[in-house]
Structures are given as C-alpha cells and as structure tokens.
N, C-alpha and C positions, 0 to 999 in steps of 0.2 A: 065434364064438359057436355053441353047440351047438343045432342044430335038434332039436326034441323033448326038450330038456333043460329040463324045466318049471321047476325050482327056480332054475337059473342065469338063465334068461330072465326069471323073475319078479323076481329080485333086480336085474337090470339095469334092468328097467322101473321098479321102485321107486326106484332111484337116479336114473333120468332124471326121475321125477316130483319128487323132492326138489331136483334141480339146477335144474329148470325151474319151481320153485314161484312165482317172480315173475310167471309167465305165467298169465293166467286160464285155468281149466279144465286145469291141468297134469296131473291124473290121467288125462285122456284121452290126452295125449301119452305119458305113461309106459306106459299100457296098450297104446297103439299100437306102441310100441317092442317091448314084450314079445310082443305078438301077431304082429308081423312076424317076429321072430326065431324064434318057436315053430314056425311052419309048421303043417302038418296041416290039420284041418278048421276050420270056423268055430267049432265048439264048443270046440276046443282053444284057439283064440285067446281066446274068451270066458273060459275057465277060467284061463288063464295071466294074463290081464288082471285078473281078480278076485283071484287070489293076489297079484299085484303090488300091487294096491290095499290088500289086507289087510296086507302087509308094510309099506307106507308108512304105513298107519294105526297100526300098532303102534309104529313109530318116533316118529310124531307124538304118540301117547298117552304115551309115556315122557317126552318133553320137556314136554308139557302137565301131566302128573302132577307132575313136579318143580316146575314153576312154581306149581301149585295148592297143593302142600304148603307151599312157602315162603311164599306169599301168605296162605294160611290160618293158618299159625303166626303171622304178623305181625298179622293181624286179631284172633286170639284173645288175643295178647299185649297188644293195645290195648283189650281189653274189649268186643269186638263182641257185640251182643245175640244170643240164641239164634235168634230169628226170622230174622235175617240169615243165619246159617249154614244153616238149613233151606232158605231160598230159594236160597242159593248151591249147595247140593247138588242141588236140583231143576234149577237152571240147568245145572249140569255134566252131569247125566244126559241132559237134552234135547239139549244141545250134542253129547254123545258119540254119540247115536243119529243126529242129523242129519249129523255128520261121517262116521260109518260109511257111511251111505247115499250121501253125496256122493262119498267117496273110492273105496269099493269099487265102487259102481255105475258111476261114470264111468270107472274103470279097466277094468271089464269091457266097457263099450261101446268103449273105445279098443282093447282086445285084439281085439274083433271087427273093428273098422275096420282095424287093422294087418294082420290076416290077410286081409281083403278086398283091401287094397292090394297085398299080396304076390302074390296069385294072379289078380286081376282087372284090375289096372292095369299099365302098362308102367313100373314103378318099379324 
C-alpha cells in the first residue's frame, strides 16, 4: 500500500468500513486503516479518514437511493397520500444529514487514531 497515496488509502479504508459494517462504529475502523496506511502527520490521517468516510457514504447513498426510489414508486402506485410523501422526504433529508455526520465524522476520527497508532504505539 502506498504511503502518502491518499486516494488509494481512502479507497482501502472505505472498503474496510463496508466489509466491517456488521461491527458497531465500523467507520472508525475503516478510517483507522486509511490513517495507518497514509502516514504523515495527524492532519494527513484526519484528511484521509474523512475522504474514506465520504467514499463510503457515497456508496451507501447509491444503495439507499435505489431502495428509496423502488419503495417510493411502490407507495405512489398504491395511492399514498401527499402528506406521507412530504414526511418521507423530510425523513430522508434528516437521515442523510445524520448519516453524513456519523460516517464522515467517525472516519475522520479513525484516520487520526490510525495515524496515532502508527507513530506513537509499537504496532
């Protein structure tokens, strides 16, 4: 793995987050992998962790978007009231903001921790 190859390390961290998604707080683990591989300063680890979280968030958003479109089409085909669709849209927007903060924020923290582990611990 390339030290200081930010995009490669971020992709590896995003894949690690997805593979470990059954573990609570998996974005921290994916960010830690990316930060450990990145090397450099703590801010480099923080940056690559955030990029890793953003990549993982984009992949998750694509799958969620596909599900939402299919489920929304089903509800509109069944004659769902307009108030239900407005509430659903508001729910999706709030969930998207919370998911972004959770995924990107915890991945950035993991990137910092991975960089810390590389240089400050005997790992």
